[in-house]
N, C-alpha and C positions, 0 to 999 in steps of 0.2 A: 764235797761241794754242794750236794743236793740239800735242799731245805727240809727234806722229809725226816721225821724222827727215826732213829734206829731202833728196831724191834729186836727182842731176843731171837736167836737163831738166824738173824740177818747175816748176809755175807757181803763184805766190801771188797771189790776187786780193783786194785790200783791199775790205772791206765795212763797213757800219755797221748796227747792229741796233736796232730799235724794240721796246720792251716796254711792255705795258699792265698797270697795277695797278688792280684793282677790289676793292670790299669782298668779303670771304669769304662763301661761301654756307652755311657751317656754323659752329657755335659754336666749333669747334676751330681755325679759321684766320681770323685777322683780315683777311688779304689773299689775293687770288687773283692770280697772275702768269701772263702768257703773252706769248710773242714774237708780234708782229703784222706785222713787216716787215723786209726786208733791203734796204738802200739801197746804191747805187753811190757816191753822194757824200753826205757828212755835213757838217753845220755844224761849225765848229771850236769845239766845246763839250766840257767834261769829261764823263767817263762818269757816267751816272745823273742827267743834267740833265733836269728836268721841262720838257716842251715844251708841254703842254696839259693843263688840268684841266677836267672837265665831268661833272656828275651823279655825283660820287664816284669817277670814273675818272681816272687820271693816265697820260699817255703820256710815256715816258722815252726818251731816247737812251741805251741801255744801254752803248754804247761801240763800239769798232772791233775787227775781227778780220780774219783772212786765211783765205780758202778755199784750201786746198792741193790741187792736182791733181798726181797722180803718174803717170808713164807705166805703171807696173805695175798700176794700178787702173782702167784705161780700160774694162774690161768692166763694172765696177760703174757707172761714169758713163754708159756707153752704155745699160745696162738702165734706169737712172733716166730718161734722156732719152726713152726709149720709153714711159714711163708717162704716163698722162693724169690730171692734169698732172704734169710732172716736179717733184720736191721739193727743197727745201733744208732742212736740219735745223739748228736753233739749240739749243745746250746752255748752260743756265744752271746754275750750281753754287752751293750754299749757301756763304755767306761771313760772316765776323765783322763786316765793315764794313757800314754802312748802304748800301743798303736790305736787306741780308741775302742778296743774290745777287750773283754775278759772272758776266759773260759769259765762258764758258770756250772754246767752239768753235763754228764754223759749217762745215758740210760738205755736199757733194752726193753723198757715198758712203753708200749705204744700209747697207753692212756696217759702216762706222765708226759710223753712227748707232745701229745695233743694239747695238754694244758699250757705248755710253753709256746705252742703255735698260736694260742689265743692271747698270749701275754702282750703282744704289740710289737715292741722294737727288738725283741730277741731274734737272732739269726739261728735258725734251726736247720740242721743238715742231717739227712738220713743216709747212712753209709752201709754197705754190706758188713755184716757182723764178722769180725775176724775169727779164725778157727779157735784160738785160745779162749775167747770170750764165749763162743758157742758151746764149747766143751764144758766150761764152768756153769753156764746157764742150764744146759741139759742135765748135768749132775745134780744141780740144785733143785730143778723141777722134779726129777726122779726121787729125790730124797724127801721133799716137802709137800708135793702137790696132793691135795685131797679134793675129790669131786664134791662139789656142793650142789645139791639138788635145788630146783626152783620151788619155793613154797609160796603158794598164793595166800595172801593175807586175807582173813575173813573180815568183812566189814562189821563194825558194831551196829547192832540193831538200833534204829531210831526210836525214841520214846515219843509216841504220838501226842501224849499229854504235854510234853515239854515243847513240842512244835506248834501246838494249837494256840488259838487266841486266848489271852487271859481275860478274865472278867466276864466271859460268857455272853457279852453283848453282841450287837450287830457289827456291821462293817464301818460304821461311824462316819 
């Protein structure tokens, strides 16, 4: 589901997402939506299948997605894994088809999640990372992470002749 290109050595982890719909808390929104879980295994049901209804709330299987892990982003995954608790971000995007949302992406990269947060109408939910996803991310980081040192770039020396006035005259 992610729009990011797949790199060699990347790992795609299939997941399913649970989303809850509850009555809106304001007169401007009929419903309030939030992702509530990321599953390793999902029943073979179509996206947006209602799984349970109770007290005005409905739990949906929003659909399936893939969490993409790329060797170039292991520092972001490592930082997330050090958080208490590590997070997984679910991105729901407005859609024309019912129920008005589409499962767009699931990521464990805080930097990627931040980009979605800036996108405008996306609904971004941070959830505790489930154990199966944490184990996969930890193994991926252990296998692919390379510390990259900070290298200060040297500035090019300015050519005083190129910066000076041309024609050698006054200030005119």
